[in-house]
ROZA-724862 format. One record per atom (N, C-alpha, C): residue number from 1; residue in one letter; atom name; x, y, z. Coordinates in Angstrom, 3 decimals, always signed. Layout:
residues N
PT  pos  code  site        xx        yy        zz
PT  NUM     a    CA         X         Y         Z
...
This chain:
residues 139
PT  pos  code  site        xx        yy        zz
PT    1     m     N    -5.809   -36.072    +1.669
PT    1     m    CA    -5.547   -34.871    +2.434
PT    1     m     C    -4.395   -35.059    +3.418
PT    2     t     N    -4.095   -36.287    +3.743
PT    2     t    CA    -2.984   -36.508    +4.669
PT    2     t     C    -1.656   -36.101    +4.034
PT    3     d     N    -1.501   -36.314    +2.721
PT    3     d    CA    -0.283   -35.868    +2.046
PT    3     d     C    -0.141   -34.347    +2.143
PT    4     l     N    -1.259   -33.666    +1.963
PT    4     l    CA    -1.267   -32.210    +2.059
PT    4     l     C    -0.956   -31.768    +3.494
PT    5     a     N    -1.530   -32.442    +4.458
PT    5     a    CA    -1.259   -32.129    +5.866
PT    5     a     C    +0.221   -32.346    +6.181
PT    6     d     N    +0.786   -33.427    +5.636
PT    6     d    CA    +2.214   -33.692    +5.852
PT    6     d     C    +3.073   -32.615    +5.208
PT    7     l     N    +2.720   -32.236    +3.985
PT    7     l    CA    +3.472   -31.209    +3.274
PT    7     l     C    +3.483   -29.892    +4.050
PT    8     l     N    +2.348   -29.547    +4.627
PT    8     l    CA    +2.227   -28.275    +5.337
PT    8     l     C    +2.540   -28.390    +6.829
PT    9     c     N    +2.895   -29.594    +7.260
PT    9     c    CA    +3.202   -29.836    +8.680
PT    9     c     C    +2.047   -29.392    +9.578
PT   10     t     N    +0.869   -29.806    +9.225
PT   10     t    CA    -0.325   -29.455    +9.987
PT   10     t     C    -1.221   -30.679   +10.117
PT   11     s     N    -2.358   -30.513   +10.706
PT   11     s    CA    -3.246   -31.653   +10.934
PT   11     s     C    -4.280   -31.796    +9.822
PT   12     y     N    -4.863   -32.962    +9.787
PT   12     y    CA    -5.947   -33.259    +8.845
PT   12     y     C    -7.110   -32.295    +9.074
PT   13     n     N    -7.417   -32.000   +10.342
PT   13     n    CA    -8.534   -31.103   +10.673
PT   13     n     C    -8.314   -29.696   +10.133
PT   14     v     N    -7.087   -29.213   +10.213
PT   14     v    CA    -6.773   -27.874    +9.692
PT   14     v     C    -6.997   -27.848    +8.177
PT   15     i     N    -6.536   -28.889    +7.501
PT   15     i    CA    -6.728   -28.957    +6.044
PT   15     i     C    -8.220   -29.014    +5.701
PT   16     a     N    -8.982   -29.778    +6.468
PT   16     a    CA   -10.428   -29.865    +6.237
PT   16     a     C   -11.079   -28.492    +6.409
PT   17     l     N   -10.662   -27.752    +7.419
PT   17     l    CA   -11.200   -26.400    +7.629
PT   17     l     C   -10.836   -25.471    +6.470
PT   18     r     N    -9.614   -25.572    +5.990
PT   18     r    CA    -9.177   -24.735    +4.867
PT   18     r     C    -9.977   -25.067    +3.596
PT   19     r     N   -10.270   -26.336    +3.412
PT   19     r    CA   -11.026   -26.737    +2.220
PT   19     r     C   -12.470   -26.246    +2.290
PT   20     r     N   -13.018   -26.182    +3.494
PT   20     r    CA   -14.392   -25.688    +3.657
PT   20     r     C   -14.479   -24.180    +3.421
PT   21     n     N   -13.443   -23.471    +3.811
PT   21     n    CA   -13.438   -22.023    +3.653
PT   21     n     C   -12.045   -21.595    +3.178
PT   22     s     N   -11.928   -21.381    +1.900
PT   22     s    CA   -10.615   -21.085    +1.313
PT   22     s     C   -10.017   -19.772    +1.815
PT   23     a     N   -10.821   -18.904    +2.394
PT   23     a    CA   -10.297   -17.645    +2.926
PT   23     a     C    -9.437   -17.873    +4.168
PT   24     n     N    -9.467   -19.081    +4.721
PT   24     n    CA    -8.691   -19.372    +5.925
PT   24     n     C    -7.243   -19.766    +5.652
PT   25     w     N    -6.876   -19.957    +4.392
PT   25     w    CA    -5.483   -20.301    +4.092
PT   25     w     C    -4.588   -19.159    +4.506
PT   26     r     N    -3.465   -19.461    +5.091
PT   26     r    CA    -2.479   -18.472    +5.511
PT   26     r     C    -1.440   -18.285    +4.406
PT   27     p     N    -0.880   -17.098    +4.303
PT   27     p    CA    +0.111   -16.837    +3.252
PT   27     p     C    +1.260   -17.849    +3.215
PT   28     e     N    +1.764   -18.229    +4.367
PT   28     e    CA    +2.894   -19.167    +4.386
PT   28     e     C    +2.482   -20.539    +3.839
PT   29     e     N    +1.243   -20.953    +4.121
PT   29     e    CA    +0.745   -22.224    +3.586
PT   29     e     C    +0.636   -22.157    +2.063
PT   30     l     N    +0.136   -21.041    +1.572
PT   30     l    CA    +0.012   -20.868    +0.121
PT   30     l     C    +1.381   -20.825    -0.548
PT   31     k     N    +2.334   -20.215    +0.126
PT   31     k    CA    +3.692   -20.157    -0.406
PT   31     k     C    +4.285   -21.559    -0.514
PT   32     q     N    +4.081   -22.378    +0.524
PT   32     q    CA    +4.579   -23.755    +0.495
PT   32     q     C    +3.932   -24.549    -0.646
PT   33     l     N    +2.627   -24.388    -0.804
PT   33     l    CA    +1.925   -25.096    -1.883
PT   33     l     C    +2.411   -24.632    -3.251
PT   34     a     N    +2.579   -23.328    -3.401
PT   34     a    CA    +3.053   -22.789    -4.676
PT   34     a     C    +4.431   -23.347    -5.015
PT   35     k     N    +5.308   -23.390    -4.044
PT   35     k    CA    +6.652   -23.945    -4.283
PT   35     k     C    +6.563   -25.410    -4.677
PT   36     e     N    +5.731   -26.162    -3.975
PT   36     e    CA    +5.587   -27.598    -4.237
PT   36     e     C    +5.107   -27.863    -5.667
PT   37     f     N    +4.211   -27.006    -6.162
PT   37     f    CA    +3.641   -27.199    -7.496
PT   37     f     C    +4.314   -26.345    -8.563
PT   38     g     N    +5.452   -25.725    -8.215
PT   38     g    CA    +6.225   -24.963    -9.191
PT   38     g     C    +5.562   -23.682    -9.653
PT   39     m     N    +4.768   -23.084    -8.807
PT   39     m    CA    +4.080   -21.837    -9.150
PT   39     m     C    +4.829   -20.648    -8.547
PT   40     p     N    +4.653   -19.461    -9.113
PT   40     p    CA    +5.357   -18.284    -8.587
PT   40     p     C    +4.860   -17.906    -7.184
PT   41     t     N    +5.764   -17.379    -6.390
PT   41     t    CA    +5.426   -16.965    -5.021
PT   41     t     C    +5.665   -15.473    -4.807
PT   42     d     N    +5.828   -14.729    -5.881
PT   42     d    CA    +6.159   -13.299    -5.778
PT   42     d     C    +5.148   -12.515    -4.950
PT   43     a     N    +3.862   -12.715    -5.218
PT   43     a    CA    +2.838   -11.948    -4.503
PT   43     a     C    +2.843   -12.276    -3.023
PT   44     i     N    +3.054   -13.526    -2.691
PT   44     i    CA    +3.065   -13.927    -1.283
PT   44     i     C    +4.289   -13.341    -0.588
PT   45     i     N    +5.413   -13.384    -1.242
PT   45     i    CA    +6.629   -12.814    -0.673
PT   45     i     C    +6.452   -11.307    -0.472
PT   46     s     N    +5.736   -10.662    -1.381
PT   46     s    CA    +5.515    -9.216    -1.285
PT   46     s     C    +4.645    -8.831    -0.092
PT   47     l     N    +3.903    -9.784    +0.450
PT   47     l    CA    +3.111    -9.486    +1.640
PT   47     l     C    +4.008    -9.074    +2.808
PT   48     k     N    +5.213    -9.586    +2.811
PT   48     k    CA    +6.154    -9.210    +3.864
PT   48     k     C    +6.426    -7.711    +3.824
PT   49     k     N    +6.376    -7.141    +2.639
PT   49     k    CA    +6.675    -5.725    +2.459
PT   49     k     C    +5.432    -4.841    +2.564
PT   50     l     N    +4.252    -5.438    +2.453
PT   50     l    CA    +3.022    -4.658    +2.386
PT   50     l     C    +2.840    -3.749    +3.595
PT   51     a     N    +2.901    -4.300    +4.792
PT   51     a    CA    +2.693    -3.490    +5.996
PT   51     a     C    +3.770    -2.414    +6.119
PT   52     s     N    +4.991    -2.757    +5.749
PT   52     s    CA    +6.077    -1.787    +5.813
PT   52     s     C    +5.821    -0.627    +4.852
PT   53     r     N    +5.352    -0.947    +3.662
PT   53     r    CA    +5.068    +0.120    +2.685
PT   53     r     C    +3.916    +1.001    +3.146
PT   54     i     N    +2.901    +0.385    +3.723
PT   54     i    CA    +1.783    +1.172    +4.235
PT   54     i     C    +2.266    +2.044    +5.392
PT   55     d     N    +3.097    +1.489    +6.245
PT   55     d    CA    +3.613    +2.227    +7.394
PT   55     d     C    +4.477    +3.408    +6.953
PT   56     d     N    +5.115    +3.300    +5.799
PT   56     d    CA    +5.962    +4.378    +5.282
PT   56     d     C    +5.161    +5.537    +4.687
PT   57     l     N    +3.870    +5.330    +4.455
PT   57     l    CA    +3.044    +6.405    +3.907
PT   57     l     C    +2.906    +7.527    +4.927
PT   58     p     N    +2.690    +8.743    +4.461
PT   58     p    CA    +2.434    +9.840    +5.405
PT   58     p     C    +1.236    +9.495    +6.298
PT   59     d     N    +1.267    +9.975    +7.537
PT   59     d    CA    +0.236    +9.618    +8.526
PT   59     d     C    -1.181    +9.825    +8.020
PT   60     f     N    -1.455   +10.974    +7.416
PT   60     f    CA    -2.817   +11.274    +7.003
PT   60     f     C    -3.296   +10.328    +5.896
PT   61     i     N    -2.408    +9.867    +5.051
PT   61     i    CA    -2.793    +8.918    +3.999
PT   61     i     C    -2.944    +7.519    +4.592
PT   62     r     N    -2.002    +7.116    +5.435
PT   62     r    CA    -2.085    +5.794    +6.070
PT   62     r     C    -3.364    +5.661    +6.891
PT   63     t     N    -3.668    +6.687    +7.674
PT   63     t    CA    -4.871    +6.663    +8.510
PT   63     t     C    -6.126    +6.520    +7.657
PT   64     q     N    -6.196    +7.285    +6.586
PT   64     q    CA    -7.362    +7.225    +5.696
PT   64     q     C    -7.458    +5.869    +5.002
PT   65     l     N    -6.335    +5.339    +4.558
PT   65     l    CA    -6.310    +4.036    +3.891
PT   65     l     C    -6.784    +2.930    +4.831
PT   66     l     N    -6.258    +2.897    +6.038
PT   66     l    CA    -6.661    +1.868    +6.998
PT   66     l     C    -8.138    +1.997    +7.362
PT   67     k     N    -8.600    +3.229    +7.502
PT   67     k    CA   -10.009    +3.455    +7.832
PT   67     k     C   -10.916    +2.935    +6.723
PT   68     e     N   -10.600    +3.286    +5.484
PT   68     e    CA   -11.440    +2.857    +4.366
PT   68     e     C   -11.338    +1.362    +4.091
PT   69     a     N   -10.201    +0.766    +4.427
PT   69     a    CA   -10.024    -0.674    +4.250
PT   69     a     C   -10.554    -1.449    +5.465
PT   70     r     N   -11.112    -0.730    +6.419
PT   70     r    CA   -11.670    -1.329    +7.640
PT   70     r     C   -10.642    -2.171    +8.388
PT   71     l     N    -9.450    -1.623    +8.500
PT   71     l    CA    -8.364    -2.301    +9.181
PT   71     l     C    -7.941    -1.440   +10.373
PT   72     s     N    -8.185    -1.940   +11.576
PT   72     s    CA    -7.864    -1.159   +12.776
PT   72     s     C    -6.352    -1.030   +12.937
PT   73     k     N    -5.944    -0.058   +13.732
PT   73     k    CA    -4.516    +0.131   +13.996
PT   73     k     C    -3.940    -1.092   +14.699
PT   74     h     N    -4.737    -1.694   +15.571
PT   74     h    CA    -4.295    -2.894   +16.290
PT   74     h     C    -4.043    -4.057   +15.317
PT   75     k     N    -4.990    -4.279   +14.408
PT   75     k    CA    -4.814    -5.353   +13.417
PT   75     k     C    -3.633    -5.054   +12.498
PT   76     f     N    -3.515    -3.797   +12.099
PT   76     f    CA    -2.409    -3.430   +11.223
PT   76     f     C    -1.072    -3.682   +11.911
PT   77     a     N    -0.989    -3.346   +13.192
PT   77     a    CA    +0.250    -3.572   +13.943
PT   77     a     C    +0.584    -5.063   +13.981
PT   78     a     N    -0.433    -5.904   +14.140
PT   78     a    CA    -0.213    -7.355   +14.154
PT   78     a     C    +0.278    -7.839   +12.787
PT   79     r     N    -0.266    -7.292   +11.710
PT   79     r    CA    +0.148    -7.690   +10.359
PT   79     r     C    +1.567    -7.203   +10.083
PT   80     y     N    +1.913    -6.064   +10.663
PT   80     y    CA    +3.260    -5.510   +10.500
PT   80     y     C    +4.292    -6.442   +11.131
PT   81     v     N    +3.954    -6.987   +12.293
PT   81     v    CA    +4.856    -7.884   +13.009
PT   81     v     C    +4.934    -9.252   +12.334
PT   82     d     N    +3.797    -9.760   +11.841
PT   82     d    CA    +3.748   -11.103   +11.265
PT   82     d     C    +2.920   -11.094    +9.984
PT   83     y     N    +3.597   -11.099    +8.844
PT   83     y    CA    +2.877   -11.049    +7.568
PT   83     y     C    +1.961   -12.257    +7.370
PT   84     n     N    +2.247   -13.337    +8.046
PT   84     n    CA    +1.439   -14.549    +7.899
PT   84     n     C    +0.064   -14.405    +8.551
PT   85     s     N    -0.147   -13.321    +9.278
PT   85     s    CA    -1.439   -13.130    +9.938
PT   85     s     C    -2.444   -12.359    +9.070
PT   86     w     N    -2.024   -11.940    +7.857
PT   86     w    CA    -2.985   -11.285    +6.953
PT   86     w     C    -4.109   -12.260    +6.633
PT   87     h     N    -5.338   -11.756    +6.654
PT   87     h    CA    -6.491   -12.557    +6.254
PT   87     h     C    -6.879   -12.163    +4.835
PT   88     y     N    -7.390   -13.126    +4.115
PT   88     y    CA    -7.786   -12.882    +2.725
PT   88     y     C    -8.755   -11.707    +2.626
PT   89     t     N    -9.736   -11.661    +3.522
PT   89     t    CA   -10.743   -10.600    +3.444
PT   89     t     C   -10.119    -9.222    +3.659
PT   90     e     N    -9.104    -9.144    +4.511
PT   90     e    CA    -8.423    -7.866    +4.726
PT   90     e     C    -7.670    -7.438    +3.473
PT   91     l     N    -7.001    -8.383    +2.853
PT   91     l    CA    -6.266    -8.071    +1.624
PT   91     l     C    -7.226    -7.677    +0.504
PT   92     e     N    -8.349    -8.367    +0.435
PT   92     e    CA    -9.357    -8.043    -0.580
PT   92     e     C    -9.895    -6.631    -0.365
PT   93     q     N   -10.195    -6.280    +0.880
PT   93     q    CA   -10.709    -4.943    +1.177
PT   93     q     C    -9.649    -3.875    +0.907
PT   94     l     N    -8.419    -4.179    +1.258
PT   94     l    CA    -7.319    -3.250    +1.000
PT   94     l     C    -7.136    -3.042    -0.504
PT   95     a     N    -7.148    -4.120    -1.264
PT   95     a    CA    -7.009    -4.018    -2.720
PT   95     a     C    -8.166    -3.233    -3.316
PT   96     c     N    -9.367    -3.477    -2.829
PT   96     c    CA   -10.548    -2.761    -3.322
PT   96     c     C   -10.402    -1.260    -3.038
PT   97     t     N    -9.982    -0.927    -1.832
PT   97     t    CA    -9.788    +0.479    -1.471
PT   97     t     C    -8.733    +1.128    -2.361
PT   98     l     N    -7.625    +0.433    -2.577
PT   98     l    CA    -6.560    +0.991    -3.416
PT   98     l     C    -7.010    +1.155    -4.864
PT   99     r     N    -7.803    +0.203    -5.368
PT   99     r    CA    -8.335    +0.334    -6.741
PT   99     r     C    -9.255    +1.534    -6.847
PT  100     i     N   -10.094    +1.719    -5.843
PT  100     i    CA   -11.001    +2.874    -5.848
PT  100     i     C   -10.192    +4.168    -5.815
PT  101     w     N    -9.176    +4.208    -4.971
PT  101     w    CA    -8.317    +5.394    -4.910
PT  101     w     C    -7.675    +5.655    -6.257
PT  102     q     N    -7.230    +4.598    -6.900
PT  102     q    CA    -6.573    +4.742    -8.201
PT  102     q     C    -7.572    +5.236    -9.244
PT  103     d     N    -8.762    +4.649    -9.258
PT  103     d    CA    -9.773    +5.005   -10.265
PT  103     d     C   -10.353    +6.395   -10.056
PT  104     t     N   -10.525    +6.812    -8.813
PT  104     t    CA   -11.173    +8.092    -8.528
PT  104     t     C   -10.181    +9.223    -8.259
PT  105     k     N    -8.900    +8.894    -8.322
PT  105     k    CA    -7.860    +9.897    -8.053
PT  105     k     C    -7.963   +10.447    -6.632
PT  106     k     N    -8.430    +9.618    -5.699
PT  106     k    CA    -8.563   +10.058    -4.310
PT  106     k     C    -7.217   +10.446    -3.712
PT  107     l     N    -6.165    +9.770    -4.124
PT  107     l    CA    -4.835   +10.106    -3.612
PT  107     l     C    -4.516   +11.568    -3.910
PT  108     d     N    -4.845   +12.008    -5.121
PT  108     d    CA    -4.605   +13.411    -5.472
PT  108     d     C    -5.347   +14.341    -4.524
PT  109     t     N    -6.592   +13.993    -4.212
PT  109     t    CA    -7.405   +14.803    -3.310
PT  109     t     C    -6.777   +14.862    -1.927
PT  110     l     N    -6.341   +13.703    -1.422
PT  110     l    CA    -5.715   +13.669    -0.102
PT  110     l     C    -4.435   +14.500    -0.072
PT  111     l     N    -3.643   +14.387    -1.114
PT  111     l    CA    -2.394   +15.147    -1.156
PT  111     l     C    -2.651   +16.641    -1.252
PT  112     n     N    -3.715   +17.033    -1.951
PT  112     n    CA    -4.040   +18.457    -2.073
PT  112     n     C    -4.492   +19.049    -0.745
PT  113     r     N    -5.024   +18.209    +0.144
PT  113     r    CA    -5.436   +18.675    +1.471
PT  113     r     C    -4.242   +18.864    +2.401
PT  114     s     N    -3.116   +18.320    +2.011
PT  114     s    CA    -1.937   +18.380    +2.864
PT  114     s     C    -1.510   +19.819    +3.081
PT  115     t     N    -1.082   +20.124    +4.308
PT  115     t    CA    -0.590   +21.472    +4.603
PT  115     t     C    +0.822   +21.648    +4.067
PT  116     e     N    +1.485   +20.546    +3.771
PT  116     e    CA    +2.850   +20.604    +3.248
PT  116     e     C    +2.797   +20.438    +1.725
PT  117     k     N    +2.397   +21.475    +1.041
PT  117     k    CA    +2.184   +21.390    -0.404
PT  117     k     C    +3.437   +20.937    -1.156
PT  118     i     N    +4.574   +21.481    -0.826
PT  118     i    CA    +5.788   +21.130    -1.561
PT  118     i     C    +6.119   +19.662    -1.330
PT  119     g     N    +6.045   +19.231    -0.084
PT  119     g    CA    +6.299   +17.827    +0.227
PT  119     g     C    +5.310   +16.912    -0.465
PT  120     a     N    +4.063   +17.319    -0.503
PT  120     a    CA    +3.022   +16.505    -1.124
PT  120     a     C    +3.271   +16.352    -2.626
PT  121     e     N    +3.703   +17.426    -3.264
PT  121     e    CA    +3.964   +17.350    -4.703
PT  121     e     C    +5.120   +16.408    -5.010
PT  122     v     N    +6.101   +16.378    -4.143
PT  122     v    CA    +7.239   +15.487    -4.332
PT  122     v     C    +6.854   +14.048    -4.022
PT  123     m     N    +6.022   +13.869    -2.983
PT  123     m    CA    +5.633   +12.524    -2.556
PT  123     m     C    +4.634   +11.859    -3.488
PT  124     a     N    +3.795   +12.629    -4.135
PT  124     a    CA    +2.688   +12.075    -4.912
PT  124     a     C    +3.094   +10.963    -5.874
PT  125     p     N    +4.084   +11.165    -6.731
PT  125     p    CA    +4.437   +10.089    -7.664
PT  125     p     C    +4.904    +8.824    -6.953
PT  126     a     N    +5.694    +8.976    -5.905
PT  126     a    CA    +6.205    +7.805    -5.177
PT  126     a     C    +5.071    +7.044    -4.506
PT  127     i     N    +4.166    +7.764    -3.865
PT  127     i    CA    +3.043    +7.113    -3.186
PT  127     i     C    +2.153    +6.415    -4.202
PT  128     e     N    +1.890    +7.082    -5.312
PT  128     e    CA    +1.039    +6.482    -6.343
PT  128     e     C    +1.649    +5.188    -6.877
PT  129     i     N    +2.945    +5.182    -7.094
PT  129     i    CA    +3.623    +3.965    -7.566
PT  129     i     C    +3.484    +2.854    -6.535
PT  130     i     N    +3.689    +3.179    -5.254
PT  130     i    CA    +3.564    +2.177    -4.191
PT  130     i     C    +2.153    +1.596    -4.172
PT  131     l     N    +1.142    +2.447    -4.241
PT  131     l    CA    -0.231    +1.973    -4.182
PT  131     l     C    -0.588    +1.112    -5.391
PT  132     i     N    -0.177    +1.526    -6.561
PT  132     i    CA    -0.453    +0.750    -7.773
PT  132     i     C    +0.248    -0.607    -7.708
PT  133     q     N    +1.493    -0.626    -7.238
PT  133     q    CA    +2.204    -1.892    -7.101
PT  133     q     C    +1.475    -2.827    -6.148
PT  134     q     N    +0.957    -2.300    -5.057
PT  134     q    CA    +0.277    -3.148    -4.080
PT  134     q     C    -1.019    -3.707    -4.650
PT  135     v     N    -1.755    -2.906    -5.402
PT  135     v    CA    -2.978    -3.417    -6.023
PT  135     v     C    -2.628    -4.584    -6.949
PT  136     n     N    -1.579    -4.419    -7.730
PT  136     n    CA    -1.181    -5.464    -8.672
PT  136     n     C    -0.670    -6.708    -7.944
PT  137     l     N    +0.030    -6.546    -6.840
PT  137     l    CA    +0.563    -7.695    -6.114
PT  137     l     C    -0.515    -8.454    -5.364
PT  138     i     N    -1.504    -7.732    -4.842
PT  138     i    CA    -2.567    -8.400    -4.094
PT  138     i     C    -3.424    -9.213    -5.038
PT  139     h     N    -3.615    -8.718    -6.247
PT  139     h    CA    -4.396    -9.475    -7.227
PT  139     h     C    -3.448    -9.976    -8.246
């Protein structure tokens, strides 16, 4: 484990904690490991864009998404500033919420509630593509 600690520039204790609970690994640590072992890092790199893409969603959709993913505005703001602060459980809940939205067509329902019908019709395909991409990148 000391080789791993050296590779990640961290302590033996941190590595021991990560091994006990794999949900504690940080995205940047996983990216370093993936690079070291020649594995793709696309999904990890995409985490940098995740908060930005969510932030670009219309307010009523973003609010509903964060609520259903059990992600407070405060936590979301922290993830927006530092992608390395995403926790595995948050990403899992977000992916689960997005899959449910995709499977149940909830996005369509939310867009139909919009008072800006013309804007919603134009936005729908773009938002759906963003959400589907995020589900695929998280998993």
